[in-house]
N, C-alpha and C positions, 0 to 999 in steps of 0.2 A: 511182558510189559517193558518197553524200552525207553519211553520218554520219562526219564527220572532225573534226579538232581545231578548225578554224575554226567549224564548225557548232555544236559544243558550247560554244565560247567565246561565240557569239552567242545561245545559249539557256541561260544560267546556271540558269534555273529548272528545267531538265530534269535537272540533274545528280543531285539527290536521288533522284528517281524511278528513274533509270537505275542509279545505284549500288546502290539497294535491290533491284533486280531484274536482276542481271547476266546471268542465264540468258536473259532476254528480249533483252538487247543482243546476245547470241550468236546468237539466232534471227534478229535483224535482219541480222547479218553473213551468215548462211547463206542468206537468201531475199531477193532483190532486190524482189520484189513486196510482201512484208510491210514491208520497209524503206520503200518508197515510200508505202505506205498510212500508216505511222506518221508519217513526216515531213509528209505532207499534212495529217494531223490536227493536228499541232502547229502548223503554219504557216497553218492556216485563217484567213481574214480575218473570217469571220462567227461567231466564238466567242460562246457564250452565257456572259456573265460574271456572271449572277445568283448563281452559287454562290460568288462571291467578294465579296459585299456586306460592307462593313466593313473591307476590306483596301485600303489606299491603294497607289497606284503598282503596279498589278498586273503590268505588264510588266517592272518592275524586280525585284521580289521577291515573287512570289505566295505564297510559303510562309513568310512571316515569322512568322505565328502559330504558337505551339508547342503549344497545346492544341486538341484536336479541336472542342470546343464553341465556339471562337472563329470557326470557319468557318461563318458564318450561311448558311442555305440548304442545308447538307449534311445528308443523312440520317444520324443516328447512333443511330437506335432499333433495336429488335429486327428480326430477319429478316422477320417477317410484313409489315412496312410498308415494305420496301425498294423503291426505285425501279428496282433492277436485276433483270431477269428474263431467263432463258436459254431460248430457244425449244426446247422438247423436251429440255432438259438435265435430268439428275437433280437432285433437290432437294439432295443432298449437295454437288454442285458449287457451287450457289448459296450454301449456308451457308458453305462454305470460302472462296468468293470474298469474300463480305461480311465474314467474320471478318478476312480479310487486309486489307480496305480499312479497317476500323475501327482497325486497328493503325497506319495511316499516313494522316493527314488529307490530306497533300499528294497521295497517290495517288488518294484519293477525289475530291478537287477536280479533278484533271486528267481523270479518267475521266468525271466528271459533265458536262464541257463538250465532250467529243470523241465524237461519234456514230460516226465511222469506227473509232476505237480500240475502242469498246465492241463494235462489230459483229465486229471481229477476235476479240475474246475470246469472244463468243458462239459463233462459227462454228468456231473452231479449237481443238480440245481440247489439242493439244500446246502451242500458244501460251498457252492459258489456264492449263494446269498449270505452265508455266514462270513465269508471272506470279504465280500463287498461291504456289508453293512457294519460288521464288527458288533460287539456287544459291550457297551461301556457301563452297564450296570455293575454295581459292586460285585466283585468276585465272591465276597463273603456271603452275599445274599443268594447267589446261585448255588454255592456250595451248601449253604444251610438248607435250601430247598431240596437238593439232592439227598443230603443226609436224612432229613426229616421224612422223605418219602420212603426210606428204608426202615423207619421207626414209627410207622403209622399208628401202631397200637402201644406206643410207649409214651403216654402223656406226660410223664415226669420230665422228659427232655423235650423242651419246646423248640419250635422253629426259631424263636427269638434268641434262645440260648445258643443254638448252633450257629446262627448268623453272627453273634457276638464273640464266638469262640471258634474261629475258622480251623484251627489245628485239630480240635476235637471233632469238628464236622468232617475234616479230611479222614480221620481215623474211621469214622462211621461210613462215609461214602465209599472208601476203598476197602472197608471191612477188614482192616488189619487185625490179625489175631482172632478173627471171627468175633469181633466185638459186638456185632449186631445180635448174635445169639446171647451173648453175655448180658446185654442190656434189655433183653426181654423180661428179665426179673426186675420188678418195679423197685425193690429195695436197692438193688445194685445200680439201677439207673439213677435213683436219687443220690446215691453216693458220688456220682460223677459231678453233680451240681451243688451238693451241700457244701457248707463252710468247712474247709479242710482242718482248720484249727479245732473247731468244736468236735469234729469226728474223732480226731486223734486224742484229744483230751478226754472224751468220753471213754475211749478204749482203755487209756491208761488208768483213769480213775476207777472204772469198772473192775479192772484186774486188781488194783489195790484193794478195793472193797472185798473182792472174793478171797484175796490172800488173808486179809484181816479176819474174815469169817472162818476160814479154814484153821487159823491159829487159835480161834476162840471156840474150838470144838466143844459142844455141850452148852453153849450160851443159850439162854432162854429168851432174852429180850433183844440183845444186840443182833442186828441182821445187816444184810448187804445194803438195803435202802438207807439205813442210818449212815453207814460209812461212805456211801456215794454222796450223800448230802454233806457229810463232815469228813472230808479226806484227811484233814490235819489230825483228827482224832484217831483215824486208822494208823497214820504214821506214828503217833504217840505210842499206841499200844504195841505196834511192831518193834519199836525201838526200846520198849520197857517190858521185857518178859515177866518181870516180877509183878508188875501191875496186872498183867493178863492172868497170872495165877491167882491173884487176890479176888478177881472178879468171877472166875470160873465156878459154876455150880451154885451161884447165889444171885437170884434174880433181883434182890433188893440192892446188892452192890452194883449190878448192871444198871439199874434205874438211877442210882446215885451218880454213876459215871455219866449217864446221859444228861442228867439235870445240871451237871457241872462241866459239861463238855467244853464250854468256852474257856474255862480256866486251864484245862489240859491242852487245848489247842494253842493257848498263848505260850506254852512251853516249847512249841515246835517252831523252828526258824528255818524254813526252806531256802530263804535267800542266802544265809550264811552257808548252808549245806551246799547250795549250787555254786557259790563262789569257791568253796574248797574243791568241789568235784571238777569244776571247769579248768582249774589250773591257771597258768599265767599267760593267757591269750590276750594281747593288748586290744584286740577288736571287741572283747567281751569283758570290760572292766567291772568293777563293783557296782557302778551306777547302772550298768545294763541290767544286772540281775535285780537290783532294787526297783528299777522301772518295769520289770517283767516278773513280778512276784508269782503270777500264775504259772509261767513257764518254769520258774524255779521249783515250784511245787510239783510240776509234772516230772522234772528230772529226778527229784528225790523219790517220787512215787514209782517211777519206772524201775529204779534199782530195788527199792523196798519190796516191790511185788514180784520180783524175780523175772521181769520181762526182758532183762538185759540192761545194757548201758549205752544204747545208741545215742541218746541225747548228750551224754557225757562225751562220747566219741566225736560227735559233731562239734562240741565245744572245743575239743582239742585240735580239730582239723579245720575249723572255720577260717576262711581266708582273711588274713590280717589286713589286706588292702581294703576290706569292706568296713573298716572301723568307723568311718564317717557316716555311713548310711545304714548301719546295723539296726535292725528292729527285731522284735520277737517273731513277727510273721516271717521275715527273711530267714531267721535262724531255723524256724520249723520247716520252711521250704527246703533248705539244705538237707535237713534231716530226712524229710520225706523222699527226696531224690536219692539219698543213700539207701533207704529201704527199698525203693524201686529197683535200683541197680543190683542190690543183693538178690532180689527176686528174679531179675532177668538173667542172672548168671554172669559168666566170664565175658561173654561176647558183648561188646559195646555197640549194641544195635541202636540205641537212642543216646544222644549226647547228654552229658550231665547238665549243661546249662539249659537244655530244653526241658529236662525233668524238673529243674528248679523253677522255671517259669510256669510249668503246668503241674502245680502241686496236687490238684485234685486227681489228675491222671496218675501221678506217682503213687498216691494213696490207693487208688483203684488197682493198680498193678501189684502193690505190696499185699493188698487184701485178697487177691485172687491169683494164687500161684499157677493154676492151670492156664489162665489167660496170659500170665507173664511168660510161661513157657511157649505158648503158641505165638505170642508176639515176637519173641526172640528167634523163633524158627521161621517166621514169615519173612521171606527175602524182600518183600515189598516195603517192610518197615523202614529200613535204612534208605531205600530208594526215594521215599516220599516225605520223610519227616526232617525238618530243620536243615535248611541249606546255609543258614547264616546270611542269607541275602533276601531282602524284601521282594525284589523283582522275581527271583527264581521261585520263592515261596508262592508268590501270586500265580505264576504259571502252573506250578505243581497242584495248587488247590483247584485251579480251573480245570486242569486235566482230570483230577480225581472226581470232580463234580459230574463228569460224564461217565465214569466207570459203572455206576449202577445200571446204565443202559446196555452195557457190553454183553451181558449174559442173558439179555432178553427178560430180565426180571420185571415185575410189575412196576409201573412208573406213573406218577401223576404230578402235575404242577400244583404247587400250593400258592394260591394268590396272596 
């Protein structure tokens, strides 16, 4: 697979042509031989540059001229005198093709110099129609269709979700890290679409409750369900070992604790705890923790449960420049990205900013170490994810929407 972010970056002159004919880009994704022919034509050493007379620095910006008549050597006359002829093709195809060329001087110039690409257009009606007509439907819709066709038996991930989340759809369509197999499990599939904050909070509070139960070994009434419902009560008992001793072995004392749980919870101050743990990061002042009491609780719970101190580490490293836009959700996104990076290992196969934006994917990576390893070893991951350019991302997504066709896998359009 060669049509990737680095290739497009190295061929900036191609972006205009490819963006104008996105259906052609999809064809390249669907057919390795066509892609190879296309790339060979573009990279040919023996180009005929006569079509570009009058344009300086061809390899830097061949399409600088805005008007067709500034491209000297290009035919802009009527159909009868055209240089393009299709062997055995109907005259209407030739007229349509030439009409489409005259609407884009850059297309005309590119085709004029590439014999291989012209031959593809002559010989392949499907390729030719795609180039002539273009496909101006939303790329996200096409990509969503392509991805959904690979997840036909995964109702948890809907076509609408994939269309609204084109990067996740790209992952599925290109099957990065064998994600299609991973998402066959309905619970895992739901994890990609569920609220990331709720999922991580559930994990932290569950671990806190389990820790409290283990420290209350021999308890007759107090159980995990109670501590999940009352996490501050779990924090109180973990912070007061003498109170745990008083309760152990006496069901009446346990019931008394339950009946007065609100009183004990009032003695727990997760906001002050978080403020102390976070240190002096100006992006996370005291007001931040007061406004995000639940996040403060999660930070205290993570440490008390023995899960580690990743939320505290995020507080220490949180970017100072984000102080004006800091929210609890953004803080947790940063944290989830760090979890994902740890799971992916030393190789920076996915950029940090991408993981921050795609927090559900970050959580999915962190929760599935085998998937994280496959993703980090899949050479296509870095080729297809996050170019930091909307135009290049559009092309990459279009290209990836054709990939499910490449290996002759089952395919069907979803209306």
